[in-house]
Structure formats: C-alpha cells, structure tokens
N, C-alpha and C positions, 0 to 999 in steps of 0.2 A: 504493500500500500504506500510506503514511503515514496517510491519512485513514481507510482501512479498518481498519488494525490498531490504532492508538492515537489515537482521535479527539481527545482533549483536547490532547495534546502536538502532534499534527499541526496542529491549529487554531492553536495558539500559534506554531508555526514559520511558518504561512502569513501571519501578520501581517507578517513581515519579507520577504515576497516582493515582486517588482516586475514590471511589465509593460513589456517593451522589445522592439522589433523589431531583430533583428540586422542590421547593415549588410552582413554577409558570410554566405555559406552556413556552416552549422555545421562541416562537414568542413574548410573552409579555415581557420577560426579555430583549430580543434584542431591541425591540422597545423602552422600557423604558430607556435603556442605551443610545440609539441614541438621544432620546428626551432630556436627561440630558445634552448631549454634545451640542445639538442645542440651548438650552436655554442659554448657555454660550455666544452665539454670541451677542444678545442684551445686556447682562450684560457687555460685554467688551466695548461696545459703551457708556455705562452709566458711566463707571469708568475709563476713559482714564488716568486721572491724577494718579490713584493708580497703574498704570502699570509702572510708572517710578521707577528706581532703586535707593535705598538709601543704598549704601554699608556700611557695618559695620566696626568695628575696625579690625586692623591687628591681626590675630590669629596665625601667623607663629612664631614658635620658632625653631631655627636651631637644628636639631637632633645631638646628639653626634656622633662623627666620627665612633666610634666602633659599634654603633647601625646600622648606614647606611651601613658601610662596611660589617657588619655581614649579613645584609639582602641580599646584593649583592652576598656574598659568598654562602649563602644558595641557592639562585636562580641558581648560576653557578653549584653547586654540584648537584642539582636536574636535571638540564639540562643534565649533564654527565650521571647521573643515568638513565634518560629516554632513552638516546641513547643506552647505554650499555645493560640495561635490555630489551629494546625493540628488540635489535638484537639477544640477547643470552638467554633471559628468556622465561618463559611459555607464549605461544601464546593465552592467554585468556584475554578478555577485562577487566574483573573486578579484575584480580590479577596481571596485568602488569602495572608498572608505566607509560610506554609510552602512553597507551590509557587512563588510568584513570586520570593521572595528566594533560595530554594535553587537552583531550576533556571535562573533567569535571571541575577539579580545575582551570586550567589555562584559558581556553576559556570562560567558564561561570563566574568564579570568577573575572577575569580581567574586563569583561564587567560590572558586577554589582558594583565592587569597583570603577571603573572609573566614572560611573554615580553618585556614592554617594559622592566621595571626590575629584575627579579631576584626572589629568594625572599622576598617580603614577607610571606607567610603565616606564616613562622617568627616574625615580630615581634609578631603580633596573635592567633595561634592560642590560643583559650581552653583547649585541651587542654594546652598547654605550662604554663600556670599551675597547672592541676590536677595535672599531672605533677610539677611542682616540690614541691607539697604532699605528694604521695605519696612522692617520694624522701626528703623529710625525715622522714616518718613511718616508712617501711620501712627506710631506710638502704641498705645494699648490696643490690643486686638478688638475690633468692633463686635465680634460675636464669640460666645463661649462654645467650644467644640462639644457636640453631644457625646456624653460619656459612653452611652450604649453603642454608638456607631463604631467606636474603637478603630481597628484596622481593616474593617470591612471594605472601605474604598480600595485599599491595596489588594485585597482578595479579588475584587472585581477586575482590577487592572491586571493582576497576574493571570486570570482566566483569559482575558483579551490577548495578553502577550503570548501565552501559550498557544492560543488559537491562531494568532498571526504566524507563529513559527511552524505549527504542525498541521494546519488545516486550510490556510488561506494562501494561495500561491503568490498573491501580490505582496504579502508580508516580507518577501525577500527581494522585492523590486526597489532599487535605491531611491528613486524620486518619491515613491509612495511612503517608504519608511522615513525619509527625511521630513516629509510633510506631517507625518504622524508625530515625529519628535517635536516639531514646532508647536503642534496643538497640545502635546503633553506638557511642554514647558509653559505654555500660556495657562493651562489649567492649574499647574503648580503655583504659578505666580498669583492667580486668583485665590487659591486655597490659603497661601501664606498671608495674603493681604486680609483675608476674612478672619482667620483664626490664630495668626502668629506663626512665624516660621518654624520654631522648635516643635510646637504642638502639631502643626500640619505635616511636616516632614516625617515625624515619628509615626504617622498614621496613614497619610495619603500619598507618600512618595514610594512607589513600588520598590525602587532600588535601595532606598535606605532601609526599609523593612526587610527586604531580602538579605542585605548584607548583615544586618544586626541579628537576624535569626540564625543564619549560618554561623555567625561568630560565636554562638553558644557552643559549637562543637570544638572551637579552638582550644588547644591546651594552654593558651595564654589568657589570663584573667585581667581585665581592665577594671580598675577601681579608683575611687576617690576617697581619701582619708578625711577630708574636711569639705564636704559638698556644700553648695549654696543652701540657703534656708528653704527655698522651695525649688523642686525640680523644674527646670525651664520647659521641659516637654510635658510636664504633668503626668509622668509615667508611673509614679509611686508616691507614697507618703514619705516625707523626709524626716528622718530622726536625727539624733545627735551623733550617731556613729558612722562607720565606714559604709559606703554604698558600692555594691559590686554589680557590674553588668549594666550600668546605665550610661550610655554614651553622652547623653545631654548633661548629666552631672559631671562627667569626666571632662568634657570640654569647658564647662563653666567654672570648674575648680581652678585655683591657682596652680601653675606648673609644679610648684614644690609639693602640692597635695595630690598629684596624679601618680598612679602607679600601674605597672604591668608586671605580672608575675606568673610563674609556672603553676598550673593547677591540675594537670593531667587531662585525660580525655573524657572523663565522666562528669565533672563538677558543673559544667554549664547548664545541665538539665535541671538542677535544683538551686544553685547558688545565685544565678542571675535573677533579676527582678521578674515578678510574675508577668505572664502574658496578658496583653490587652484583649478586650473582646475582638474576636476575629483572628487572633494570632494562631490559635489551634487550627482554624480552617485554612489559613495561609500555608501552614506546614503540610497539611494533608493534600491540598491542591498541588503544591510544589512536588510532593512525592509522587502523586499520580501522574502528573505531567511528565516527569522524567521516566517513569515506568512506561507510559504510553509511547513516549518518543523512542525508547528502545524497541518496544513491541512493533511499532509502525514500520520498522525496517526488516521485519521477518516475513517469510512466505505465508505463515498463518494469518498475518494481518492482511495480506493481499487477498487471501481466501475470504476472510470476513468482509472486506470491502466489497468484493464481487457478490457475495451472498446478500448483503444489504442492498446492493444495486438491483439484483434480480427481484428481491421481495418488495421493493418500492416501485416496481414497474418501469425502472430505467428512466424515470422522469427528473431525477435530481442531477444537478450539475456537480462538477468535481468538488467544489467548495462545500456544497451541501452534503455530499456523500462523506467527505472527510470529516465534517463536523459531527454527523450522526455517528460515524465510527468512533470518533473521539469520545462522545458522550457515552456510547454503549460500553466502552472499555473503562472509562474513568468512574462512572457512577457506582458500579459494584464495589470498587476499591474504597471509595469514600463511605459508602453505606456500611462496609465491613467494620471500619473504625468506629462509626457511630454506634453500631450494635455492641462492639467491645467496650466502648465507653459507658454504655447503658448497663451492661453486665457488671463492669467493674464498679460503677457507682452504686449499684444495688448491694454489692458485697461489702462496700466500704461505708454504706449509709450516707452517700452524697448524691447530688444530682448528676445527670449525664454531662452537663456543661462543665461542672466542677472537675469531674474525672477527666474529661477531654483536655481541659486547660492544664491539669496536673501532669498528665502523661504524654501529651503531644510533644513536648520538648525531647522526650526520650526517643522519638522517631528521627530527630535531626541527624544523629550519626548515620542512620540508614539513608536519609536524603543526601548527605554529603558524599557517602561512598558511591551511591548510584550516580550522582552527578560527576564524580571523578572518573569512575569506571566507564561511563558512557561518553563523556565529552573530552577526556584528556587527550586522546589521539586526534580528535577533531581540532583541538586548540594547537597541538604540536604541529599538525600538518598545515593548517591554514595560517597559523601564526607566523610561519616562514615568509608569508607574503606581506606581512604588516608593514615592514619598513618601506616596501615599494609603493604601496598605496598611499602611505603618509607623505613621502617625498614627491610622488608623481600622481596626485589625486585625480587628474583629468586625463590620465593615460595618453600623455603626449609622446611617449616612446623615447624620451631622453634617458630613461632608465631601462636597461636591457631586461627582457623577460627572463624570469628564473623558473626553474622547475621546483616541484615540491618533493622533498625526500620522504619516502614512505618505506624505507628498508628497515622497519622495526623488527627486532627478534621476536617472532610470533610466539614462541614458547614463553618468553619472558613477559610479554604483554598479557597472555592468557593467565599466567600465574599471578601477575599483579592485579588484574581485574578480579579474579576469584578471591584472592587474599583480601582485597579491599572490601568486597561484599560480605564475606564471612566475618571479618574483623568488625565491620560496622554494626552488624547485627548482634554480635557478642557484646560490644560496648553498650548498645541500646538496651539489651536485657539486663546487664549489670546496673545501668542507670535506673531502669524501671524498678528493679529490686530494691535499690537504695531508697527510692522515693516511697515505695510501699512499706518498707520497714519503718521509715520515719513517720508515717501517718497512721499506720494500723496500730490498734491497742495491743495486739499480741503477734508474735512472730508467725504463728500458724495462720492467723488471719491475713497477714501480708502475703504469704505464699498463695493462699486461696484467692485473694483479691486480684493478684496479677496474672493468674492462670489464663484468662481470656486474652490478655495482651501478649503473653508469651506465645500462645498458639498463633496469634495473628503475625507476630514477628517471624516465627518459623515459616509460616505461609509466605510472607514476603521474601524470605530467603530462597525458598523453592522457586517462586515466581521470578525473582531477579536472576538466579543462576540459570533457569530455563531460558529466559529471554536472551541472556548473554550467550548461552550455548547455541542459539539459532544462528549466530554469526559465524560459527566454526563448522568445519567438517567433523563428523563423529566416527568413532570406530564402530565396527559392526558388532 
C-alpha cells in the first residue's frame, strides 16, 4: 500500500530498506522476542529496589550566548529557506529543502534527538522568539486557556500531520507543504497572541509537545532547583522545591539554578510533571502512526488496501482509500489501550482517564524505539542529501549531484532494529511496574493491576517484530 497510496513518500522510505535473509523462521524470531519481553515481568518483581532512581551530578554548563544565538539563527534561516524554496523551487522530494528538511531532518531528527538528550527544541524553536515579541507587545494574555482543552489541539495537529505523510500524496509536494507551514505559523502566532506564548506552545505547538514527550525517554533529566513562583506555561502547581521535567520552569530559572543530570532510562515515566489533558492521547496516536507507517510498506497492507477498494465499489480515490486504510489499522490499536486503561482503572479503583494518564508515559520507550527502528535508515540515507539542498535550494546545478550510500551491513541493521524493539518494551514494562508498585496498596495488587498493560505491551512486541520482519526475506 505504501507504494500504491503515497508514491513519493513510499519511495523515500524505500531508500532506507535493506535486503537480508533471516537466519531463523519469522515465527520463531517473533516468539523469541515476545518471550524476552515476558521474562522481564518476573524480573521486575524481583528487583523492585533497583528501579529507584539515583540521579547523578549536574552536567549542565551554560552555553555561550553566541553559540545558542547562532543555533537559533540557523534554524530561522532554514525555516525561511524551506518556505521560499518550497514555493518557488523544483517540485521534487529529494532536491527541495521543504520536503527533505521537514520530513527527514526535522521530523525524524527532532524525535531521535529529543529521546536521546531531552527537550532541545525549546532552546532553538523560532516560535519561542516570536512569542516573546508578542508577549511584550500584548502584555497579559487576553484570554485564559481552557484547562480541559489541554493538549488536544496538538493531538488534532498530529493526526493531520500523520495523514499528510501517510495518506495524502500532496503532503510530500514542496509548494503544498510550504504553504501549509505558512498557515501553521500564522495559526501559532494567533494562539500565542490569545493565550500567551508559554501557555500556547506547551499545548498547541505540535513540535514542542512532540519533543517534550519524547524527552521523557531521555536518560538525561532537566530540572530547576529554584523555579519561578508560578510556572510560565501553567503546567503544574509550583512548590518550594526542585521541579523536574518542566521545560518552561527550566528556561525561566536563572542559569545557576538549571541542571541536567543522568537518571537512566526509566525515570521519565514517573519523575517528570504529570501529563496535561490530551497528553495520553498524543502518545497513543504517535505510537499508532509509527506502527501504521511500518505496516503500510508491507505486502499485507497492499492486500488490505485492495480489499477495501473492492468492498467500497472502487469509487474512492487514492487519498480516500489511504485514509480509510489508515483508520481501519489505527482505531483497533487505540481502542486496545482504552480497554486496558479501563481494566487497569477498575483494578486500581481509579477512572479510565486517570489510569491512561498514569500509564501512557510508560509507552514512550516503545514509541521511541519504533521511531528509531523505522526511521533511522531513512534519516541516514536521505540525510546525505541535506547539505546539497541547503546550499543549492533551487537546484541550479552548481553543486554536483551525489549518490546516496545504502551499503549498510544488513545483519547489523537487523540486529539493531530487533534489539531496539525488544529493549524498548522491556524498559516500558519495568517503568509500568515501578508506577504500579508506587500507587497500589499492596505488592500483589500492583502485579494484578498491571497485568492488562503487560499483555498489551507483549502484543505490541509481537506486532512490531512482525511488521519489521515483513521487510526481510525469511528462512523456510
């Protein structure tokens, strides 16, 4: 379906594919991976004390002003180049900065970088500078942001963004993408003018929310020892002590009161500030989008696409068929977590929404490893063209054409992808166990409460490994 539904994007993803003969039958490798994840469950119960976090020393050193300002300037210049070249340049995916920088370097690179080191986008986001200018001009925000609305605007934007990538062929056309970016920026300016920049960006900027949520996976913890009296983004109640995982408080604190320290791979699931309304939905939608993206490149997806075409009378165009296929694949995955949250809530004596908010962050390691396993080769392959489209955005041919190196060691790639997926699920199960133990009145109650979530995570393991396996040749 990937090649049938969205030719340009599918072709781009194909650059990152590898040809590898499995040393084992597909079913055996899938079952083996699932068993490795399942074994982590009793292991977690045996080592409860080792799941506690022992934060390391402060690693933060204030960057020189010229370095930080230079990075912001580069991002701003690239944004302008993306818009201008997208509207006026060559309308090909691999030679236009709009498509290559946005879909490859920015979207994939931002996700991987945030998961590795933390919410770096907050430091170089050009919208933050624009927002500061708006705040000075407007003063106090004219309207209070509706608390219940939370991050639901970003959830809606994420669905649109995923649909643009996976179901709408024009989403990878440079001038269309550039026009959408202009509209997006205009909408962000309006939101910041109405509700204040810190409040709005924390809820209505898709990429700020995306970066901050994946930053919870990072082994580095961002904290402020002496935060401001009130959180600038109104993300949490401010007390007298240290604030962990709030980028708004981190940025507002004096440089001497900022810190970044080692915390390991588990702690972000429970040490960072609580999710806002819609935060759990954002995590679930992101997870299902990445899973569907991988599935859309398989032969089974092609069969589903053609089956839907036959059973709808052949009257749907390619965008409509791709959209229906996307909905058919994503909705069951979303509903599965809702059911698990309901079962967990019943066992813990809490509501479904409370259980979802509590345990959704434990899915972020799974999101991160799927993101890395699926997109890393895509970034490595097309990232080789980045310098060319930056220095020659209008394809004037003063820079010679270059090829894309794809001579990856296939066995190493396979081992890396499988290792990432299995490790991510194990980390997720350990984090879920830590949260269950801290909230349940008895240890046995914690084990019972997390059982549905563990079953779901093992199911995700099987699904993820199966999707990955469709990209390889298998042994008989």
